[in-house]
C-alpha positions as CSV (number, residue, x, y, z in Angstrom):
1,M,0.0,0.0,0.0
2,R,1.3,3.5,-0.9
3,T,1.8,6.0,1.9
4,S,2.4,9.7,2.0
5,L,3.8,9.8,5.5
6,P,6.1,7.1,6.8
7,G,3.9,4.3,8.0
8,A,0.5,6.0,7.4
9,P,-1.7,4.7,4.6
10,L,-2.8,7.3,2.0
11,P,-6.5,6.8,2.6
12,L,-6.2,7.5,6.3
13,V,-4.1,10.7,5.6
14,L,-6.7,11.9,3.1
15,A,-9.6,11.1,5.5
16,V,-8.0,13.1,8.3
17,A,-7.1,16.0,6.0
18,L,-10.7,16.1,4.6
19,A,-12.2,16.0,8.1
20,A,-10.0,18.8,9.2
21,A,-10.9,20.9,6.2
22,A,-14.6,20.3,6.6
23,L,-14.5,21.3,10.3
24,C,-12.5,24.4,9.5
25,C,-14.8,25.5,6.7
26,F,-18.0,24.6,8.5
27,D,-16.9,26.6,11.6
28,A,-16.0,29.6,9.4
29,A,-19.3,29.5,7.6
30,A,-21.2,29.3,10.9
31,T,-19.3,32.2,12.3
32,D,-19.9,34.2,9.2
33,A,-23.6,33.9,9.6
34,V,-23.6,36.6,12.3
35,A,-21.4,38.9,10.2
36,D,-23.7,38.3,7.2
37,S,-26.8,39.3,9.1
38,C,-25.1,42.3,10.6
39,N,-23.7,43.4,7.2
40,A,-27.2,43.1,5.7
41,I,-28.3,46.0,8.1
42,R,-25.1,48.0,8.1
43,D,-26.9,51.1,6.8
44,F,-28.8,51.2,10.1
45,V,-26.5,49.8,12.8
46,N,-22.9,49.7,13.7
47,V,-21.7,46.3,12.4
48,S,-19.2,45.8,15.2
49,F,-21.9,46.4,17.8
50,C,-24.2,44.0,16.0
51,V,-21.6,41.3,15.7
52,S,-20.6,41.7,19.3
53,R,-24.1,41.5,20.7
54,L,-25.4,38.7,18.4
55,G,-22.2,36.8,18.6
56,A,-22.5,36.6,22.4
57,V,-25.8,34.8,22.2
58,P,-25.5,31.0,22.4
59,G,-26.4,29.4,19.1
60,A,-25.9,32.6,17.1
61,A,-23.1,31.3,15.0
62,A,-25.3,28.4,13.7
63,A,-28.5,30.5,13.3
64,D,-29.9,32.0,10.1
65,R,-31.1,35.6,9.8
66,H,-34.5,34.7,11.1
67,G,-32.9,33.3,14.2
68,H,-30.7,36.4,14.5
69,L,-33.9,38.6,14.3
70,L,-35.4,36.6,17.2
71,M,-32.2,36.8,19.2
72,A,-32.0,40.6,18.6
73,A,-35.6,41.0,19.8
74,D,-34.8,39.0,22.9
75,L,-31.7,41.2,23.6
76,T,-33.8,44.3,23.1
77,V,-36.5,43.1,25.4
78,A,-33.9,42.3,28.1
79,S,-32.3,45.7,27.6
80,G,-35.6,47.5,27.8
81,A,-36.8,45.7,30.9
82,S,-33.5,46.5,32.6
83,A,-33.8,50.2,31.6
84,G,-37.4,50.3,32.8
85,D,-36.3,48.8,36.2
86,A,-33.4,51.2,36.4
87,A,-35.8,54.1,35.8
88,A,-38.1,52.9,38.5
89,R,-35.2,52.5,41.0
90,M,-34.0,56.0,40.2
91,E,-37.5,57.5,40.5
92,R,-37.8,56.1,44.0
93,A,-34.5,57.7,45.0
94,E,-35.0,61.0,43.2
95,S,-35.8,64.1,45.3
96,D,-36.4,66.6,42.4
97,P,-40.1,66.3,41.4
98,A,-39.4,67.2,37.8
99,V,-36.7,64.5,37.4
100,R,-38.9,62.0,39.3
101,D,-41.8,62.6,36.9
102,A,-39.4,62.3,33.9
103,L,-38.1,59.0,35.3
104,H,-41.6,57.8,35.8
105,A,-42.3,58.6,32.1
106,C,-39.2,56.6,31.2
107,G,-40.4,53.6,33.2
108,F,-43.8,53.9,31.5
109,L,-42.4,54.1,28.0
110,Y,-40.3,51.0,28.6
111,G,-42.8,49.0,30.6
112,V,-46.1,49.8,28.8
113,S,-45.0,50.7,25.3
114,S,-41.7,49.4,23.9
115,V,-41.0,46.2,25.8
116,P,-44.5,44.8,25.3
117,A,-44.5,45.9,21.6
118,L,-41.2,44.1,21.2
119,R,-42.6,40.9,22.7
120,I,-45.5,41.1,20.3
121,M,-43.2,41.8,17.4
122,R,-41.1,38.8,18.3
123,R,-44.1,36.5,18.5
124,Y,-45.2,37.6,15.0
125,A,-41.7,37.3,13.6
126,A,-41.3,33.8,15.1
127,A,-44.4,32.8,13.2
128,R,-43.1,34.6,10.1
129,S,-46.1,37.0,10.1
130,W,-44.0,39.8,8.7
131,D,-46.8,42.4,8.1
132,A,-48.1,41.9,11.6
133,A,-44.6,42.2,13.1
134,H,-43.9,45.3,11.1
135,A,-47.2,46.9,12.3
136,V,-46.0,47.1,15.9
137,F,-42.3,48.0,15.3
138,M,-42.7,51.8,15.7
139,L,-43.8,51.3,19.3
140,A,-40.7,49.2,19.9
141,L,-38.5,52.1,19.0
142,Q,-40.1,54.6,21.2
143,A,-38.7,54.3,24.7
144,G,-35.0,55.2,24.5
145,T,-35.3,58.4,22.5
146,D,-38.5,59.6,24.3
147,C,-36.9,58.8,27.7
148,D,-34.0,61.0,26.8
149,A,-36.4,63.8,25.7
150,A,-38.4,63.5,28.9
151,L,-35.2,63.8,31.1
152,G,-33.7,66.6,29.1
153,S,-30.5,67.9,30.6
154,S,-30.6,65.3,33.4
155,A,-30.4,62.4,30.9
156,G,-26.7,62.3,30.9
157,K,-26.5,61.5,34.6
158,T,-29.3,59.1,34.7
159,M,-30.6,57.0,31.7
160,A,-28.4,58.0,28.8
161,A,-26.3,54.8,28.5
162,A,-29.3,52.5,29.0
163,N,-31.4,54.5,26.5
164,H,-28.6,54.4,23.9
165,E,-28.1,50.6,24.4
166,F,-31.8,50.1,24.0
167,D,-32.0,52.3,20.9
168,Q,-29.1,50.4,19.2
169,L,-30.7,47.0,20.0
170,A,-34.2,48.1,18.9
171,T,-32.8,49.5,15.7
172,M,-30.9,46.3,15.1
173,A,-34.0,44.1,15.7
174,T,-36.3,46.3,13.5
175,A,-33.6,46.5,10.7
176,L,-33.4,42.7,10.7
177,L,-37.2,42.5,10.6
178,N,-37.2,44.8,7.6
179,T,-35.0,42.4,5.7
180,F,-37.9,40.0,5.8
181,S,-40.8,42.4,5.4
182,A,-39.2,44.0,2.4
183,R,-39.3,40.7,0.5
């Protein structure tokens, strides 16, 4: 029997080489799925932010764009719920009535508007009901920007980072949704 390595049969060497190549290529293709989804919405979101957030979700490397949309919606719901909770905590601790009212408005925007709308949007998207999902996406975008507006000059010391994170994630989720509803 002919060998390419001393003592190793050629078919074994070929099988090992093909298996290594397949694993390498499959892994690269799976990793590229996140980058492909993020590149598809690059006109709306920072690709590095998108890849970082989606890439951190278990299973994202093997998911398709539909899976990435659902993951982005989940990330946005979590961010919005956290921001709403933060607004409620800050409201309880705030002594200035105007800032307290603004924080109450933020909590309301997250808890009654954006987060529930995102949950509805996600359910429709999971069922591939694109028109229905698209119908509620404007509510999903509302909280971060409107919270900043309600807080005015005090936004920087209170909710600015949470609002920005939420805005980026909500934009990412809705941009991914639009890749389906535009079809």
